[in-house]
C-alpha positions, -999 to 999 in steps of 0.1 A, spaced: -1 -1 0 29 24 9 46 18 -25 14 23 -45 8 56 -26 44 67 -35 36 57 -74 3 77 -72 21 108 -59 50 105 -83 24 105 -112 6 133 -96 37 154 -93 47 148 -129 13 157 -143 18 191 -123 51 197 -137 39 190 -173 8 211 -168 31 239 -156 53 233 -186 26 233 -212 24 268 -232 -6 252 -255 -37 271 -252 -72 265 -268 -72 280 -303 -95 306 -297 -77 319 -264 -46 317 -283 -54 339 -311 -71 362 -289 -40 365 -267 -18 369 -298 -39 397 -310 -40 416 -275 -2 409 -272 4 424 -309 -9 459 -293 25 457 -273 46 458 -307 65 490 -302 86 483 -331 89 458 -360 97 452 -396 74 434 -419 71 420 -451 35 416 -471 26 401 -503 -10 401 -520 -13 375 -551 -41 367 -573 -45 330 -572 -71 326 -598 -93 349 -618 -120 333 -642 -146 358 -656 -177 348 -678 -180 357 -714 -207 382 -707 -181 401 -685 -155 397 -709 -173 411 -739 -157 443 -750 -126 441 -726 -90 436 -737 -79 403 -729 -43 414 -721 -56 436 -693 -73 406 -677 -41 386 -680 -24 412 -662 -47 412 -634 -48 374 -632 -11 375 -628 -5 403 -605 15 407 -573 18 431 -549 48 432 -523 51 456 -494 83 461 -473 83 480 -442 97 495 -409 75 507 -379 79 522 -346 54 537 -322 76 564 -303 83 587 -320 57 575 -346 73 567 -377 67 542 -406 82 533 -442 68 513 -467 77 504 -501 51 491 -523 60 471 -555 32 461 -580 42 437 -608 18 431 -637 26 405 -661 15 396 -697 15 414 -729 14 448 -711 39 439 -682 54 466 -662 64 472 -624 54 500 -605 74 511 -572 58 535 -545 78 546 -515 57 562 -485 66 576 -450 45 584 -426 48 603 -391 25 617 -366 10 643 -388 25 641 -421 33 619 -452 55 617 -479 51 598 -511 77 594 -538 61 598 -573 69 569 -594 83 567 -629 57 552 -652 66 541 -684 47 561 -712 32 585 -686 51 617 -684 51 632 -650 77 660 -657 99 674 -628 79 654 -601 88 619 -614 111 604 -588 108 630 -561 90 632 -527 59 651 -523 50 664 -487 15 661 -474 5 679 -442 -25 658 -431 -37 682 -406 -37 711 -432 -51 687 -458 -80 678 -434 -87 715 -426 -88 724 -462 -112 698 -467 -136 709 -439 -132 675 -421 -121 669 -385 -83 657 -379 -83 622 -363 -65 618 -332 -34 596 -335 -28 588 -298 -12 553 -302 -20 542 -267 -57 551 -271 -59 535 -303 -46 501 -291 -67 502 -260 -99 508 -284 -87 481 -309 -84 458 -279 -116 465 -269 -134 458 -302 -114 426 -306 -127 415 -273 -160 422 -285 -153 403 -319 -140 373 -302 -167 370 -275 -195 362 -300 -180 334 -321 -180 299 -310 -144 280 -307 -153 248 -323 -172 265 -351 -146 287 -365 -112 283 -347 -88 254 -351 -53 245 -345 -34 234 -378 2 220 -382 32 236 -399 29 216 -430 -5 229 -434 6 262 -438 15 272 -472 48 294 -477 53 295 -437 93 306 -436 115 277 -425 129 300 -400 95 308 -384 91 281 -355 57 289 -340 44 276 -307 10 275 -325 -8 279 -356 -45 289 -354 -69 291 -383 -102 312 -381 -120 293 -410 -158 305 -425 -173 278 -446 -204 277 -468 -225 267 -440 -211 293 -413 -209 324 -435 -247 333 -429 -242 327 -389 -211 351 -391 -229 378 -411 -258 378 -387 -238 375 -356 -219 405 -366 -251 424 -373 -270 415 -343 -244 410 -317 -210 427 -327 -218 459 -344 -244 471 -317 -217 464 -289 -191 483 -308 -215 512 -313 -221 512 -274 -185 511 -269 -179 544 -292 -209 560 -273 -194 554 -240 -161 565 -248 -154 602 -261 -116 595 -268 -127 565 -289 -152 587 -309 -124 615 -314 -102 588 -328 -127 583 -358 -140 617 -357 -175 603 -350 -205 625 -336 -228 609 -309 -259 614 -328 -247 594 -357 -237 567 -336 -271 567 -318 -290 570 -353 -269 539 -364 -277 521 -333 -314 526 -339 -314 517 -376 -295 483 -366 -323 476 -340 -351 483 -363 -337 473 -395 -355 446 -415 -338 411 -410 -358 395 -437 -343 414 -465 -308 407 -452 -318 372 -450 -331 371 -482 -299 383 -495 -280 359 -478 -302 331 -492 -294 345 -526 -256 346 -519 -258 309 -506 -279 299 -537 -254 314 -561 -218 315 -543 -196 288 -533 -171 295 -505 -141 275 -512 -118 290 -487 -124 324 -465 -99 321 -435 -71 337 -418 -42 317 -405 -17 328 -377 14 316 -366 21 325 -331 57 327 -313 60 338 -278 22 350 -280 29 373 -308 14 369 -343 47 367 -364 31 354 -399 -6 356 -411 -20 340 -442 -54 354 -454 -73 336 -482 -104 344 -500 -113 321 -527 -152 322 -538 -170 310 -570 -203 327 -580 -230 318 -606 -255 338 -619 -278 333 -651 -257 301 -661 -222 318 -660 -196 315 -633 -171 340 -622 -142 325 -601 -116 346 -579 -90 337 -552 -66 360 -537 -41 353 -508 -23 381 -485 4 371 -463 23 391 -438 55 383 -416 66 403 -389 102 405 -377 125 423 -352 97 429 -329 104 454 -300 141 458 -313 157 490 -325 149 495 -360 165 514 -389 147 537 -416 165 532 -447 148 561 -465 147 587 -435 126 620 -437 131 635 -471 147 670 -470 139 683 -504 103 673 -506 79 693 -531 48 707 -516 14 698 -528 15 732 -546 46 724 -565 33 692 -574 2 705 -589 23 731 -609 44 703 -622 13 690 -637 -4 719 -648 21 749 -650 18 778 -626 -15 793 -622 -16 830 -640 
């Protein structure tokens, strides 16, 4: 009996140790934690890519269109490389658009953002003369631009934005069932996962043909009203989006009184004509941070006997998280003003 008790205690102790060492979480909890932790990413580098996986259009839509234009879109890729830091706020991005086919060309756009200004490098586009502006940066004062257009200037308080985003995400995750939408997947099930990314967990948020309607109805009936309430009860959040309380109250009323039968009719029509092949977001998590994500959308839609097919994949990888980052371009010293840019296009005003 004494030996049996010793064995039981030994096994119990081992189970406690193993439980304490385990870092795996339930899929929904893991992705929610990762999203929350991402709000603590104060600096990072990132690479993103958007690719058109497939594009098949029915004859009626192609009528009168140049086939080479469709081929260009079918084989298009967009790559984005960037650097970000929160304090002081600065971001650099290089966007490269590649169009292939008979009219193939590449377009590079450089952008720099700070708390209140943005700089864009005017690209050199073959066959499209841009005069002296080509290859130069133009400086845009976002506050001045907003005032000229008679709109409010959004507040760019990083801490407030993070808290607001975290609160909104909490509302979203709360209303979606884990078994229905969230699953844990293996490394070899994630296409394009870099070899040097060693995730602790990989979680997939997936929407199917059957769950599409419940997802939309949940957003309309539960998520949207609670987000509106969140904004109504927090003046700082309203200032971030430059929203008026009266407009939000009206939106809440419209949602509550809206005719759900019309919405369901539209969803029934969608289900009858559409096929959801893939609608998902897969996140690789390292030390509770989302370091690699793959978003996929693959849909077929049939109407009057003709079917259109489209598929997109968007990937993002984050590196050097919370490390000191370098900005290879920096703040341009000889940027053009918006007035100078317009003059270069149209000539000086008389």
